[in-house]
C-alpha positions in Angstrom: 130.0 150.7 147.5 131.2 149.3 144.2 131.1 151.4 141.0 130.4 149.6 137.7 131.0 151.6 134.5 129.3 150.5 131.3 126.5 149.3 133.6 123.8 149.0 130.9 125.9 146.9 128.6 126.5 143.2 128.0 129.1 142.9 130.8 128.0 145.7 133.1 124.4 144.6 133.5 125.1 141.0 134.6 128.0 142.2 136.8 125.7 144.7 138.5 123.1 142.0 139.1 125.8 139.6 140.5 127.1 142.2 142.9 123.7 143.1 144.2 122.8 139.4 144.6 126.0 139.1 146.7 124.7 141.8 149.0 126.9 144.6 147.8 125.8 148.2 147.4 126.4 149.2 143.7 126.5 152.4 141.8 125.8 151.7 138.1 127.3 154.3 135.7 126.3 154.9 132.1 126.0 157.8 129.7 122.2 157.7 129.6 119.5 157.5 132.1 118.7 153.8 132.8 117.2 151.4 135.3 120.0 149.1 136.5 119.2 145.7 138.0 119.5 147.0 141.6 121.6 149.7 143.2 121.6 153.3 142.2 122.3 154.8 138.8 124.5 157.8 138.0 124.8 159.4 134.5 128.4 160.1 133.6 130.6 160.3 130.5 134.0 158.7 131.1 135.5 161.0 128.4 134.9 163.7 130.9 136.2 162.1 134.2 134.9 165.0 136.4 131.4 163.7 135.7 132.3 160.5 137.5 133.0 162.2 140.8 129.5 161.8 142.3 129.6 158.1 141.6 133.0 157.6 143.1 132.2 159.4 146.4 132.4 156.8 149.1 133.2 153.9 146.8 135.6 151.1 147.7 136.0 149.5 144.3 135.7 150.3 140.6 135.1 148.2 137.5 136.4 150.1 134.6 135.1 149.4 131.1 136.1 152.0 128.5 133.6 153.3 126.0 134.6 153.1 122.3 135.8 156.7 122.0 138.2 156.2 124.9 140.1 153.7 122.7 140.7 156.4 120.1 144.1 158.1 119.7 144.4 161.1 121.9 142.0 159.8 124.7 143.4 159.9 128.2 141.6 157.3 130.4 144.4 157.4 132.9 142.6 160.5 134.4 139.9 158.1 135.6 142.4 156.1 137.6 143.8 159.3 139.2 140.3 160.4 140.1 139.4 157.1 141.6 142.5 157.1 143.8 141.8 160.7 144.9 138.2 159.7 145.7 139.3 157.0 148.1 138.7 154.0 145.9 140.9 151.1 147.0 140.4 148.5 144.2 140.1 148.7 140.5 139.3 145.9 138.1 140.2 146.9 134.5 138.6 145.4 131.4 141.5 145.3 129.0 141.9 143.1 125.9 143.8 140.0 124.9 145.4 142.0 122.1 147.6 143.7 124.7 149.5 140.4 124.9 149.0 139.1 121.4 149.4 142.3 119.3 151.2 144.7 121.6 152.1 147.1 118.8 148.5 147.7 117.5 147.5 151.4 118.0 144.7 150.7 120.4 146.6 147.9 122.1 149.5 150.2 123.0 147.1 152.7 124.6 145.5 149.9 126.6 148.9 148.6 127.7 149.8 152.0 128.9 146.5 152.1 130.9 147.3 148.7 132.4 150.7 150.2 133.6 148.9 153.2 135.1 146.7 150.8 137.1 149.6 148.7 138.3 151.5 151.8 139.4 148.5 153.6 141.0 148.9 152.3 144.5 145.5 150.7 144.3 144.7 147.0 144.6 144.0 145.7 141.1 143.1 142.9 138.7 143.2 143.0 134.9 140.9 141.1 132.6 141.9 140.4 129.0 139.1 138.9 127.1 139.2 137.9 123.4 136.3 138.4 121.1 132.8 138.6 122.6 129.9 136.3 121.8 127.7 139.3 122.0 129.3 140.8 118.9 126.8 138.5 117.2 124.2 141.1 118.0 125.5 143.1 115.1 123.7 140.4 113.0 120.4 140.6 114.8 118.6 142.9 112.3 119.7 141.0 109.2 118.7 137.7 110.9 115.3 139.0 111.8 114.6 140.6 108.4 116.5 138.4 106.0 117.6 135.2 107.8 121.2 136.1 107.0 124.5 136.5 108.9 126.9 138.8 107.0 130.5 138.8 108.3 134.0 138.7 107.0 136.4 135.7 107.4 133.6 133.2 107.5 135.8 130.1 108.1 138.3 131.7 110.4 137.5 131.4 114.1 138.6 132.4 117.6 137.4 131.2 121.0 134.9 134.0 121.7 133.8 134.5 125.3 130.4 135.0 126.8 130.1 138.4 128.4 128.3 136.8 131.3 131.5 134.9 132.0 133.5 138.1 132.0 131.0 139.6 134.4 131.3 136.6 136.7 135.1 136.8 136.7 134.9 140.6 137.3 132.6 140.0 140.3 135.1 137.5 141.7 137.9 140.0 141.4 135.9 142.7 143.0 134.9 140.6 146.0 137.8 138.2 146.6 141.3 139.2 147.6 142.8 136.1 146.1 142.6 137.7 142.7 144.5 140.8 143.5 147.5 141.4 141.2 146.3 138.9 138.7 145.9 139.2 134.9 143.3 136.8 133.5 142.9 135.9 129.8 139.3 135.1 129.2 138.0 133.0 126.3 135.2 130.6 125.5 135.6 126.8 125.5 136.4 126.3 121.8 137.3 128.1 118.6 134.2 128.9 116.5 133.9 130.5 113.1 131.3 133.1 112.0 129.8 130.4 109.7 129.5 128.1 112.7 127.9 130.9 114.7 125.3 131.3 112.0 124.6 127.6 112.2 124.2 127.8 116.0 121.8 130.7 115.7 119.8 128.7 113.2 119.6 125.8 115.6 118.2 127.9 118.5 115.8 129.7 116.2 114.6 126.5 114.6 114.9 128.0 111.1 117.6 128.4 108.4 120.1 131.2 108.7 122.3 131.8 105.6 125.9 133.0 105.7 127.0 135.9 103.6 130.8 136.6 103.3 131.8 140.3 103.6 135.1 141.8 102.4 137.3 143.4 105.0 136.4 146.8 103.6 132.6 146.1 103.9 133.0 144.9 107.4 135.0 147.9 108.5 132.5 150.3 107.0 129.9 148.9 109.3 132.2 148.7 112.4 133.3 152.4 112.2 129.7 153.4 112.8 130.1 152.4 116.5 133.9 152.4 117.1 137.1 154.3 116.2 138.6 153.3 112.9 141.8 152.2 114.7 139.9 149.8 116.9 138.1 148.4 113.9 141.4 147.8 112.1 142.9 146.1 115.1 139.9 143.9 115.5 139.8 142.9 111.9 143.5 142.1 112.0 142.8 139.6 114.8 139.7 137.9 113.4 141.1 137.7 109.9 144.4 136.1 110.8 144.5 135.0 114.5 147.9 134.0 115.9 148.4 130.8 117.9 148.0 132.8 121.1 144.7 134.1 119.9 143.5 130.6 119.0 144.4 129.3 122.5 141.6 128.4 124.8 142.5 129.9 128.2 142.0 128.0 131.4 141.4 131.2 133.4 137.6 131.3 133.4 137.5 127.8 134.8 140.3 128.6 137.2 138.5 131.6 138.7 134.9 130.3 138.6 135.4 126.5 139.0 133.4 125.7 135.9 133.9 125.6 132.2 133.2 128.8 130.2 129.9 129.0 128.5 129.6 128.1 124.8 128.4 130.3 122.0 125.4 128.0 121.7 124.5 128.8 125.3 124.8 132.5 124.7 122.6 132.2 121.6 119.9 130.3 123.5 119.8 133.0 126.2 119.6 135.8 123.6 117.5 134.2 121.0 114.7 136.8 121.3 117.0 139.4 119.8 117.1 137.4 116.5 113.4 136.7 116.2 
């Protein structure tokens, strides 16, 4: 049995599907009742690790994706690792962040690095995934594209090599199923740097209709972001997308190294998800 947390999200859903298609028994975990793509579903809140116990019973592996509130100051996700080990889990694949390496002293990055260390020292088999920005963050623009044909974002001409969550899911599946990836830390990016303005153009292309770009200030962008994430995480994210370092602009070879194919482009992600913008 493999436990997938965040199973209804942009990574968890394709990961659950991939594991089921590989013949694995999967327990999909989320905060709310859902119908996962195969396997069984357990409702649990990772902020209260004890609620995860029924899902972990009999499990051999865990994919750990932290919800936004577990990135906040004062959260203690290390308890999840302890619970997993006590439950007999033998392998954990942690979804970390590229910022652990590129911005190690950001508030949320320090907390994630501490969790990485807990995983390394847990006695479990492990692999750590460090993605950069997600292509699926473009879903924040879905309502404005549908209603006004506008993408509103800060730093319109500053880009990073955002990664398709489906690629993260495929790499996670490989790490959960293949011992060759144990003890590895993979940095996951897309195939090229792309700016928000270029993303708007890619959306226009798949929609077949114009999409305008509206530049937001940092303050305007943060006001929207804190509706769904801790302020510390919003600030750390804005620091990166506003002034990426050379390391954050680097296109990593790790997706191709693990999967044997190039990472998917933003245009490919947009084509698969075009219905959300119509």
